[in-house]
C-alpha positions as CSV (number, residue, x, y, z in Angstrom):
1,M,11.5,-37.9,15.3
2,N,7.9,-38.4,14.1
3,R,6.7,-35.8,16.6
4,I,9.2,-33.2,15.4
5,L,8.0,-33.8,11.8
6,T,4.4,-33.6,12.8
7,T,4.9,-30.3,14.7
8,T,6.9,-28.9,11.8
9,L,4.2,-29.7,9.3
10,A,1.5,-28.2,11.6
11,L,3.5,-25.0,11.9
12,G,3.8,-24.8,8.1
13,R,0.1,-25.0,7.7
14,D,-0.6,-22.4,10.4
15,R,-1.3,-19.0,8.8
16,R,-1.8,-16.9,11.9
17,G,1.8,-15.9,12.0
18,V,1.7,-14.8,8.3
19,T,-1.3,-12.6,9.0
20,A,0.4,-11.0,12.0
21,L,3.4,-10.3,9.9
22,E,1.3,-8.7,7.2
23,Y,-0.3,-6.4,9.7
24,A,3.0,-5.5,11.2
25,L,4.3,-4.6,7.7
26,I,1.2,-2.5,7.0
27,A,1.7,-0.6,10.3
28,A,5.4,-0.1,9.6
29,F,4.8,1.3,6.1
30,T,2.0,3.5,7.4
31,A,4.3,4.9,10.1
32,V,7.0,5.6,7.5
33,A,4.5,7.4,5.2
34,I,3.2,9.6,8.1
35,A,6.7,10.5,9.1
36,G,7.6,11.4,5.5
37,V,4.5,13.6,5.1
38,L,5.2,15.3,8.4
39,A,8.8,15.9,7.4
40,L,7.7,17.5,4.1
41,L,4.8,19.5,5.4
42,G,6.3,20.4,8.8
43,P,7.7,23.8,7.9
44,R,4.6,24.8,6.1
45,L,2.3,23.8,9.0
46,S,4.6,25.7,11.3
47,G,4.0,28.8,9.3
48,V,0.3,28.3,9.3
49,F,0.2,27.9,13.1
50,Q,2.5,30.9,13.5
51,T,0.1,33.0,11.4
52,I,-2.8,31.9,13.6
53,V,-0.9,32.7,16.8
54,N,0.0,36.2,15.4
55,A,-3.6,36.9,14.6
56,L,-4.8,36.1,18.1
57,P,-5.1,39.0,20.5
58,S,-2.5,39.2,23.3
59,V,-3.8,38.5,26.8
């Protein structure tokens, strides 16, 4: 019983898991933000690239 309590207390003081979780949340929010921006700007970017393709000479 004493060993379980000691292990539990040691895990409670360990902050490495918290840091990993914070980095995972930052990565998830960044991915969501990038997806949102691409969803909003996708049609506009498609038009820009189509204009560039149309301006290139045919081979």
